[in-house]
DRENNUSE-712242 format. One line per field, with one value per residue (C-alpha): residue number from 1; residue in three letters; x, y, z. Coordinates in Angstrom, 2 decimals. Each point is the difference from the previous one (the first is absolute). Example, Ala and Ser with C-alpha at 12.3 -4.5 7.8 and 13.67 -1.06 7.14 Angstrom:
2
seq = 1, 2 $
type = ALA, SER $
east = 12.30, 1.37 $
north = -4.50, 3.44 $
up = 7.80, -0.66 $
***
This chain:
450
seq = 1, 2, 3, 4, 5, 6, 7, 8, 9, 10, 11, 12, 13, 14, 15, 16, 17, 18, 19, 20, 21, 22, 23, 24, 25, 26, 27, 28, 29, 30, 31, 32, 33, 34, 35, 36, 37, 38, 39, 40, 41, 42, 43, 44, 45, 46, 47, 48, 49, 50, 51, 52, 53, 54, 55, 56, 57, 58, 59, 60, 61, 62, 63, 64, 65, 66, 67, 68, 69, 70, 71, 72, 73, 74, 75, 76, 77, 78, 79, 80, 81, 82, 83, 84, 85, 86, 87, 88, 89, 90, 91, 92, 93, 94, 95, 96, 97, 98, 99, 100, 101, 102, 103, 104, 105, 106, 107, 108, 109, 110, 111, 112, 113, 114, 115, 116, 117, 118, 119, 120, 121, 122, 123, 124, 125, 126, 127, 128, 129, 130, 131, 132, 133, 134, 135, 136, 137, 138, 139, 140, 141, 142, 143, 144, 145, 146, 147, 148, 149, 150, 151, 152, 153, 154, 155, 156, 157, 158, 159, 160, 161, 162, 163, 164, 165, 166, 167, 168, 169, 170, 171, 172, 173, 174, 175, 176, 177, 178, 179, 180, 181, 182, 183, 184, 185, 186, 187, 188, 189, 190, 191, 192, 193, 194, 195, 196, 197, 198, 199, 200, 201, 202, 203, 204, 205, 206, 207, 208, 209, 210, 211, 212, 213, 214, 215, 216, 217, 218, 219, 220, 221, 222, 223, 224, 225, 226, 227, 228, 229, 230, 231, 232, 233, 234, 235, 236, 237, 238, 239, 240, 241, 242, 243, 244, 245, 246, 247, 248, 249, 250, 251, 252, 253, 254, 255, 256, 257, 258, 259, 260, 261, 262, 263, 264, 265, 266, 267, 268, 269, 270, 271, 272, 273, 274, 275, 276, 277, 278, 279, 280, 281, 282, 283, 284, 285, 286, 287, 288, 289, 290, 291, 292, 293, 294, 295, 296, 297, 298, 299, 300, 301, 302, 303, 304, 305, 306, 307, 308, 309, 310, 311, 312, 313, 314, 315, 316, 317, 318, 319, 320, 321, 322, 323, 324, 325, 326, 327, 328, 329, 330, 331, 332, 333, 334, 335, 336, 337, 338, 339, 340, 341, 342, 343, 344, 345, 346, 347, 348, 349, 350, 351, 352, 353, 354, 355, 356, 357, 358, 359, 360, 361, 362, 363, 364, 365, 366, 367, 368, 369, 370, 371, 372, 373, 374, 375, 376, 377, 378, 379, 380, 381, 382, 383, 384, 385, 386, 387, 388, 389, 390, 391, 392, 393, 394, 395, 396, 397, 398, 399, 400, 401, 402, 403, 404, 405, 406, 407, 408, 409, 410, 411, 412, 413, 414, 415, 416, 417, 418, 419, 420, 421, 422, 423, 424, 425, 426, 427, 428, 429, 430, 431, 432, 433, 434, 435, 436, 437, 438, 439, 440, 441, 442, 443, 444, 445, 446, 447, 448, 449, 450 $
type = MET, LEU, MET, ASN, ILE, SER, LYS, GLN, ASN, ILE, ASP, SER, LEU, ASN, ALA, ILE, LEU, LYS, ILE, GLU, LEU, SER, LEU, ALA, ASP, TYR, GLN, GLU, ARG, VAL, ASP, THR, VAL, LEU, ALA, ASP, TYR, ARG, LYS, THR, ALA, ASP, MET, PRO, GLY, PHE, ARG, LYS, GLY, LYS, VAL, PRO, MET, GLY, VAL, VAL, LYS, LYS, ARG, TYR, GLY, ILE, PRO, VAL, LYS, VAL, GLU, GLU, ILE, ASN, LYS, ILE, ILE, SER, ASP, SER, LEU, THR, LYS, TYR, ILE, ILE, GLU, GLU, LYS, LEU, ASP, ILE, LEU, GLY, ASN, PRO, LEU, PRO, LYS, GLU, GLY, GLU, GLN, ILE, ASP, TRP, GLU, HIS, GLN, GLU, ASP, PHE, VAL, PHE, GLU, TYR, GLU, LEU, GLY, LEU, SER, PRO, SER, PHE, GLU, LEU, LYS, ILE, SER, LYS, LYS, ASN, LYS, ILE, ASP, TYR, TYR, ASN, ILE, LYS, ALA, ASP, ASP, VAL, MET, ILE, ASP, ARG, TYR, ALA, GLU, ASP, ILE, ALA, LYS, ARG, TYR, GLY, LYS, MET, SER, SER, PRO, ASP, LYS, VAL, GLN, GLU, LYS, ASP, LEU, VAL, TYR, GLY, THR, PHE, GLN, GLU, LEU, ASP, ALA, GLU, GLY, LEU, ALA, VAL, GLU, GLY, GLY, VAL, THR, ASN, GLN, ALA, SER, VAL, SER, LEU, ASP, THR, VAL, LYS, GLU, LYS, LYS, LEU, LYS, ASN, GLU, PHE, ILE, GLY, SER, GLU, LYS, ASP, ALA, VAL, ILE, ILE, LEU, ASP, PRO, LYS, LYS, ALA, PHE, GLU, ASN, ASP, THR, ASP, ALA, ALA, ALA, MET, LEU, ASN, ILE, GLY, LYS, GLU, ALA, TYR, ALA, ALA, LEU, GLU, ALA, LYS, PHE, SER, PHE, THR, ILE, ASP, ASN, ILE, SER, ARG, MET, GLN, PRO, ALA, GLU, LEU, ASN, THR, GLU, LEU, PHE, ASP, LYS, VAL, TYR, GLY, GLU, GLY, VAL, VAL, LYS, ASN, GLU, LYS, GLU, PHE, ARG, VAL, LYS, ILE, ALA, ALA, GLU, ALA, GLU, GLN, MET, PHE, VAL, GLY, ASP, ALA, ASP, ARG, LYS, PHE, GLN, ASN, ASP, ALA, VAL, ASP, PHE, LEU, LEU, GLU, LYS, THR, SER, PHE, ASP, LEU, PRO, GLU, ALA, PHE, LEU, LYS, ARG, TRP, MET, GLN, THR, VAL, SER, GLU, LYS, PRO, VAL, THR, LEU, ASP, GLU, ILE, GLU, GLN, ASP, PHE, GLU, GLY, TYR, LYS, LYS, SER, LEU, LYS, TRP, GLN, ILE, ILE, GLU, ASN, LYS, ILE, ALA, LYS, GLU, ASN, ASN, LEU, SER, VAL, THR, LYS, GLU, GLU, ALA, VAL, VAL, GLU, THR, LYS, LYS, LEU, ILE, ARG, ALA, GLN, MET, ALA, GLN, TYR, GLY, GLN, VAL, SER, PRO, GLU, GLU, GLU, GLN, LEU, GLU, LYS, TYR, ALA, HIS, GLN, VAL, LEU, ALA, ASN, LYS, GLU, GLU, GLU, LYS, ASN, ILE, TYR, ASP, ARG, ILE, PHE, ALA, ALA, LYS, LEU, THR, VAL, PHE, PHE, LYS, SER, VAL, PHE, ASN, ILE, ASN, GLU, LYS, GLU, ILE, SER, TYR, GLU, ASN, PHE, ILE, LYS, LEU, ALA, LYS, SER $
east = -173.52, -0.96, -1.23, -3.61, -2.38, -3.18, -2.60, -1.73, -2.99, -0.05, -3.35, -1.68, 2.49, 3.28, 2.03, 3.46, 2.06, 2.53, 2.96, 2.12, 3.42, 2.54, 3.67, -0.93, -2.17, 2.83, 3.41, 0.40, -0.68, 2.47, 2.69, -0.49, 0.41, 3.10, 1.53, -0.48, 1.58, 3.00, 0.56, 0.38, 1.29, 3.19, 1.58, 3.55, 2.12, -2.07, -0.11, -3.23, -2.53, 2.10, -1.22, -0.90, -3.76, 0.38, 1.37, -2.79, -2.65, 1.52, -0.15, -3.19, -1.93, -2.39, -0.86, -0.65, -2.11, -2.12, -0.40, -0.98, -2.48, -1.59, -0.33, -1.66, -2.37, -0.94, -0.60, -1.97, -2.23, -0.81, -0.68, -2.20, -2.08, -0.57, -0.77, -2.35, -1.59, 0.34, -1.36, 2.42, 0.50, 3.52, 2.80, 0.73, 1.77, 2.46, -1.52, 1.50, 2.33, 1.49, 3.65, 2.22, 3.49, 1.24, 3.40, -1.11, -3.60, -0.57, -3.79, -2.19, -3.60, -1.06, -3.39, -1.58, -3.08, -2.54, -2.69, -2.94, -2.36, -3.55, -2.86, -3.10, -3.01, -0.05, -3.60, -0.57, -3.37, -2.28, -1.57, 3.12, -0.42, 3.02, -0.27, 1.65, 0.47, -0.34, 1.98, -1.60, 1.74, -1.86, 0.01, 2.83, 2.25, -0.93, 0.75, 3.42, 0.84, -1.13, 2.15, 3.02, -0.44, -0.37, 3.23, 1.82, -0.81, 0.36, 2.78, 2.48, 0.05, 2.20, -2.32, 1.07, -1.69, -0.30, -3.33, -0.96, 0.74, 3.25, 3.51, 2.48, 3.69, 2.48, 3.11, 0.21, 2.58, 0.79, -0.35, 1.61, -1.80, 0.05, -1.59, 3.18, 1.32, 2.42, 3.36, 0.64, -3.45, -2.55, -1.20, -1.82, -2.28, -3.18, -3.68, -2.74, -3.50, -2.46, -1.90, 2.90, -0.07, -1.83, 0.29, -3.09, 1.51, 3.06, -2.13, -1.95, 3.31, 0.99, -3.35, 0.13, 3.80, 1.97, 3.41, 2.94, -2.22, 1.77, -1.89, 1.37, -0.89, 0.84, 0.20, -1.00, -3.22, -0.55, -0.12, -2.05, 2.80, 3.46, 1.58, -1.28, 1.09, 3.54, 0.11, -1.06, 2.95, 2.29, 1.08, -0.16, -2.62, 2.33, 1.08, -3.65, -0.95, 2.68, -0.98, -1.33, 0.48, -2.57, 0.40, -0.76, -1.61, 0.42, -2.51, 1.81, -2.85, -3.69, -1.44, -3.68, -1.73, -2.78, -2.43, -1.29, -3.60, -2.58, -0.77, 0.17, 3.69, 0.78, -2.44, 1.59, 3.50, -1.01, -2.30, 0.53, -1.83, -3.79, -0.19, -1.24, -2.10, -0.86, 0.67, -2.86, 1.44, 3.46, -1.27, -1.73, 3.27, 1.98, -2.51, 0.20, 3.81, 0.14, -2.51, 1.98, 3.11, -1.97, -0.90, 3.31, -0.69, -3.54, 1.27, 2.62, -2.62, -2.34, 2.77, 1.05, -3.63, -0.32, 3.22, -1.22, -3.32, 1.73, 2.39, -2.93, -2.24, 2.65, 1.07, 2.90, 2.85, 3.74, 2.99, 0.94, 2.77, 1.73, -0.38, 1.48, 3.05, 0.35, -0.17, 2.75, 2.29, -0.45, 0.32, 2.94, 1.00, -0.37, -3.48, -1.66, -3.36, -1.34, 0.98, -1.65, -3.14, -0.38, -0.38, -1.56, -3.64, 0.87, 2.05, -2.79, -2.54, 2.36, 0.65, -3.71, -0.73, 2.91, -1.51, -3.47, 1.46, 1.95, -3.18, -1.93, 2.79, 0.26, -3.73, -0.67, 3.16, 1.14, 3.60, 2.25, 1.93, 3.30, -1.78, -2.49, 2.88, 1.71, -3.22, -0.60, 3.60, -0.19, -3.20, 1.71, 3.01, -2.25, -1.93, 3.19, 1.48, -3.24, 0.04, 3.34, -1.07, 2.18, -0.95, -0.61, 2.76, -0.53, -1.51, 3.32, 1.78, -2.96, 0.14, 3.71, -0.63, -2.76, 2.30, 2.68, -2.49, -1.16, 3.62, -0.11, -1.54, -1.61, -1.56, -1.13, -1.71, -1.75, -1.37, -1.12, -1.70, -1.67, -1.46, -1.10, -1.71, -1.96, -1.06, -1.02, -2.18, -1.71, -0.58, -1.52, -2.29, -1.25, -0.74, -1.23, -3.28, 1.21, -1.89, 0.94, 0.07, 0.84, 2.33, 2.09, 3.78, 0.25, -2.43, 1.66, 3.37, -1.65, -1.58, 3.27, 1.79, -2.66 $
north = 65.55, -2.16, -3.55, -0.08, -2.96, 0.22, -2.52, 0.04, -2.32, -1.65, -1.67, -1.59, -2.89, 1.59, 2.98, 1.55, 1.18, 2.68, 0.66, 3.09, -0.06, 2.82, 0.01, 1.40, -3.06, -2.51, 1.74, 0.05, -3.76, -0.72, 2.17, -1.76, -3.46, 1.08, 1.48, -3.37, -1.75, 2.33, -0.97, -3.67, 0.21, -1.99, 0.90, -0.48, 3.16, 1.40, -0.59, -1.57, 2.75, 2.64, -0.59, 3.38, 0.58, 0.64, -3.53, -1.47, 1.87, -1.14, -3.66, -0.12, 3.17, -1.32, -3.35, 1.82, 2.62, -2.71, -1.97, 3.00, 1.34, -3.45, -0.13, 3.43, -1.04, -3.27, 1.70, 2.83, -2.37, -2.05, 3.07, 1.64, -3.15, -0.41, 3.67, 0.30, -3.38, -1.25, -3.52, -1.37, -3.38, -1.38, 2.57, 3.28, -0.61, 2.44, 1.43, -1.67, 1.92, 2.44, 0.92, 1.23, 1.48, -0.79, 1.60, 3.44, 0.47, 1.86, 0.30, -3.01, -0.84, -3.57, -1.35, -3.17, -1.85, -1.04, -2.64, 1.04, -2.34, 0.30, 1.60, -2.20, -0.83, -3.30, -1.14, -2.80, -0.57, -2.66, -0.16, -1.85, -3.72, -2.31, -3.74, -1.32, -3.77, -1.74, -3.20, -2.97, -3.22, -2.97, -3.59, -1.06, 2.75, -0.69, -3.69, 0.87, 2.39, -2.55, -2.65, 2.34, 0.73, -3.70, -0.73, 2.86, -1.56, -3.59, -2.53, -1.58, -3.75, -2.41, -2.56, -3.16, 0.81, 3.19, 1.81, 2.85, 2.92, -1.39, 1.42, -2.62, 0.29, -1.90, -0.14, 1.06, -1.84, 0.80, -2.99, -0.83, -1.28, -3.56, 1.12, -0.37, 2.57, 2.44, -0.01, 3.57, 1.00, 2.25, -1.31, 1.74, -0.62, 2.09, 0.07, -0.42, 1.27, -2.00, 3.25, 1.07, -3.16, 0.86, -3.41, -1.96, -3.42, 0.85, 1.29, -3.30, -1.86, 1.91, -0.66, -3.31, -0.27, -0.86, 1.00, -1.19, -0.08, 1.23, 2.15, 0.95, 3.48, 2.72, 3.19, 2.25, -1.95, -0.73, 3.41, 3.18, 2.50, -0.13, 2.14, -2.31, -3.06, 1.41, 0.66, -3.61, -1.21, 2.71, 1.29, 3.42, 1.17, -0.28, -3.53, -0.98, 1.48, -2.17, -3.13, -2.96, -2.92, -1.92, -0.50, -2.61, 1.17, -2.28, 0.66, 0.44, 1.34, 0.99, 2.98, 0.63, 2.87, -1.35, 2.93, 0.79, -0.95, 2.79, -0.09, 2.25, -0.79, 1.53, 2.90, 0.92, -0.07, 2.28, 2.51, -0.43, -2.09, 0.10, 2.59, -2.53, -2.88, -2.10, -0.49, 2.28, 2.91, -0.89, 0.35, 3.30, 1.30, -1.09, 1.68, 3.28, -0.03, -0.78, 2.73, 2.50, -0.83, 0.70, 3.55, 1.30, -1.63, 1.43, 3.47, -0.08, -1.03, 2.75, 2.62, -1.09, 0.23, 3.46, 1.11, -1.33, 1.80, 3.33, -0.40, -0.64, 2.80, 2.72, 1.83, 2.42, 0.65, -0.28, 1.91, -3.05, 1.52, 1.32, -3.32, -1.99, 2.26, -0.13, -3.81, 0.00, 2.16, -2.04, -3.44, -2.01, -0.99, 1.95, -0.36, 1.52, 1.75, -2.88, -2.46, 2.18, 0.19, -3.80, 0.01, 3.42, -1.08, -2.17, 2.80, 2.51, -2.21, -0.37, 3.75, 0.77, -2.12, 1.60, 3.45, -1.15, -1.67, 3.14, 2.08, -2.43, 0.06, 3.80, 0.71, -2.62, 0.34, -3.56, -0.32, -2.34, 1.17, -1.35, -1.20, -2.00, -1.57, -1.03, -1.53, -1.94, -1.20, -1.27, -1.86, -1.64, -0.99, -1.58, -1.94, -1.26, -1.14, -1.74, -1.80, -1.56, -0.74, 2.73, 2.11, 3.69, 2.20, 2.68, 3.29, 1.89, -2.63, -0.22, 3.78, -0.28, -2.79, 2.06, 3.00, -2.29, -1.37, 3.51, 1.11, -2.10, 2.34, -2.82, -1.56, 3.45, 0.68, -3.39, 0.64, 3.55, -1.27, -2.80, 2.44, 2.48, -2.77, -1.00, 3.63, 0.30, -3.11, 1.43, 3.25, -1.83, -1.96, 3.28, 1.79, -2.72, -1.89, -3.49, -2.93, -3.00, -3.44, -3.41, -2.17, -3.15, 0.38, -2.13, 2.22, 3.12, -1.11, -0.56, 3.44, 1.68, -1.59, 0.97 $
up = -93.49, 2.97, -0.45, -1.08, -0.45, -2.01, -1.21, -3.36, -0.46, -3.42, 0.75, 3.02, 0.03, -1.14, 1.16, -0.40, 2.95, -0.92, 2.31, -0.66, 1.64, 0.15, 1.00, 3.42, 0.70, -0.14, 0.03, 3.80, 0.22, -2.82, 1.66, 3.35, -1.57, -1.96, 3.16, 1.73, -3.00, 0.24, 3.66, -0.90, -3.59, -0.60, -3.36, -1.27, 0.46, 2.86, 3.72, 1.24, 0.71, -1.82, -3.55, -1.60, -0.26, -3.73, -0.47, 2.15, -2.00, -3.30, 1.04, 2.08, -0.82, -2.65, 1.72, 3.30, -1.75, -1.68, 3.23, 2.14, -2.57, -0.27, 3.80, 0.03, -2.80, 1.74, 3.36, -1.63, -1.97, 3.09, 2.14, -2.65, -0.59, 3.76, 0.69, -2.96, 0.89, -3.56, -0.46, -2.58, -1.66, -0.31, 0.30, -1.82, -3.33, -1.58, -3.16, -3.06, -2.29, 2.52, -0.68, 2.84, -0.25, 3.51, -0.61, -1.15, 1.20, 3.26, -0.11, -0.70, -0.79, 0.69, -1.05, 1.40, -1.18, 2.64, -0.25, 2.18, 1.79, -1.39, 1.87, 0.29, 2.14, 1.83, 0.28, 2.50, 1.63, 1.40, -3.46, -1.11, 0.75, 0.47, 0.73, 3.17, 0.17, 3.36, -0.54, 1.75, 0.98, -1.50, 1.31, -2.34, 1.33, 3.64, -0.54, -1.43, 2.84, 2.60, -1.68, 0.02, 3.71, 0.76, -1.88, 1.76, 3.38, -1.24, 0.52, -2.40, -0.39, -1.94, -1.65, -1.84, -3.32, -2.06, -0.32, -2.33, 2.38, 1.42, -0.07, -1.22, 0.91, -2.12, -2.21, -3.65, -2.15, -3.65, -2.37, -3.34, -3.13, 1.40, 3.26, 2.05, 2.47, -1.65, 1.76, 1.19, -1.26, 1.67, 3.35, 2.83, 2.96, -0.02, 0.91, -2.60, 0.66, -2.07, -0.63, -2.26, -2.12, -3.23, -1.73, 1.07, -0.74, 2.12, 2.88, -0.03, 0.12, 3.15, 1.72, 1.85, -0.17, 3.13, 1.35, -2.15, -3.10, -3.16, -2.50, -3.44, -1.23, -2.52, 2.11, -2.92, -0.46, 3.67, 1.65, -0.48, 0.65, -1.61, 2.73, 2.73, -1.96, -0.43, 3.76, 0.72, -2.08, 1.45, -3.42, -1.67, -2.47, -2.99, 0.95, 0.47, -3.39, -1.67, 1.95, -2.02, 2.40, 2.02, 3.75, 2.60, 3.22, 3.02, 2.78, 3.32, 2.12, -0.20, 1.93, 0.49, 1.74, 2.19, 0.39, 3.47, 0.73, -0.06, 3.73, 3.06, 0.50, -3.41, 0.44, 3.34, -1.52, -2.86, 1.73, 3.72, 2.53, -0.24, -2.81, -2.59, 1.34, -3.06, -3.71, -1.03, 1.99, -1.37, -3.57, 0.82, 1.47, -3.06, -2.33, 1.94, -0.04, -3.72, -0.84, 2.10, -2.03, -3.19, 1.07, -1.36, -3.39, -0.04, 0.92, -2.79, -2.54, 1.22, -0.15, -3.50, -1.18, 1.54, -1.71, -3.37, 0.51, 0.70, -2.92, -2.31, 1.34, 0.49, -3.13, -0.44, -2.44, 0.66, -1.46, -2.07, -2.14, 3.13, 1.84, -2.88, -0.14, 3.79, -0.05, -2.61, 2.16, 3.21, -1.64, 1.38, -3.54, -3.26, -1.51, -3.04, 0.03, -2.12, 2.74, 2.65, -2.15, 0.18, 3.81, 0.39, 0.36, 3.00, 1.54, -0.64, 1.82, 2.96, 0.12, -0.30, 3.06, 1.89, -0.69, 1.12, 3.11, 0.93, -0.33, 2.22, 2.59, -0.01, 0.14, 2.70, 2.12, -0.70, 1.10, 1.97, 3.06, 1.29, 3.15, -2.07, -1.95, 3.26, 1.39, -3.25, -0.09, 3.58, -0.87, -2.99, 2.13, 2.64, -2.65, -1.63, 3.31, 0.96, -3.35, 0.93, 3.56, 1.52, 3.00, -0.76, 1.48, 2.65, -1.21, 0.14, -2.11, -2.38, -0.51, -0.82, -2.53, -1.65, -0.50, -1.43, -2.55, -0.94, -0.50, -3.18, -2.60, -1.99, 3.11, 1.16, -3.34, 0.08, 3.48, -0.78, -3.18, 1.98, 2.56, -2.66, -2.00, 3.12, 0.55, -3.64, 0.31, 3.08, -1.91, -2.98, 2.32, 1.46, -3.29, -2.36, 0.09, 0.88, -1.51, 2.17, -1.60, 1.44, -2.04, 0.45, 0.00, -3.14, -1.90, 1.42, -1.46, -3.41, 0.22, 0.99, -2.96, -2.55 $
***
């Protein structure tokens, strides 16, 4: 009896694959492996490579038989699924309850359960309306961006008195109950940004103070962030958590960023000579740049809304019993079916979208090539280097860097996913009826969180 594979459909979502295996299907492979074992076998009482085959078979025969049959089964399952173009979910699972006598059986019948991907119609048309939000930069945002640019090109000064936005450099010294410096206590020099001071009374005490002024504070009440406060005192998180003392802070220096004036000198530095001629054009330029940065956010919102629409409007069943058992077998740690049941709805939604997405990709030839991944990676490298003020390398070196990045499987997946998501957004824009709406960034964030 030669190896035979047959499929029996249980229903539209479940099937059984039966593999019949005879001695002739695996014996030659087993004999070849055992012969190789004999060449290298080193057993007491025998010269290396001269161990009788009967002894080799007695020691290694059953494990080799099991391993070779499992290899044949695995290869046969994969080949059959590919050749028959079976669209399966998860992996084939051995049918429960099968008993095998590896020592005495020569012929075998293995049965595997399959979970089949559902068949369904995907109906997308211009009748389906999806909102697309064009995020507009309002005056408050433009003011903030202009202020940030002015600060970036501004100059540092060292004034005599502290103002609200200043950075104050000084020395922390731990105090005892009487307000005296603790000998051997915590002391450290650090900068304090008044933006991080949460205690209003303390902030007012800083404002107007001069160099050499001494301010008494409780760091746990004074600062917004415990991690930052511990860093200012140069102590660990545990030590900070146990800290009960007050500190003196002696002002050693005051730093103030003097923003650049909004004039042609600044505009030329930011955009090049003569590109922006006045403050009105400067604000228009800022608004356009900000709105361009928001396109990615708008696209993600649009894509998420399109996904939710398709999940809601597309109906099909899944082989749930099979999927739960499959999830149990592939879990990194032992889990019960009851535990799987608790998270199954979330998994089912994710799988449903994966099935829909695969159908969209297959029917519309949406895929990502290696060349596209390299181009995208080079673009990301250039952007990152520009962010840090570095000159982009020559094309040959850039190509080398890109391939090095893509050699990392996690980075490669992220880039492929990024490109595919962009293609999916373009596809959605072409098939849905887009209802464009203008919205401020602030209201967009509220909408996205709702």
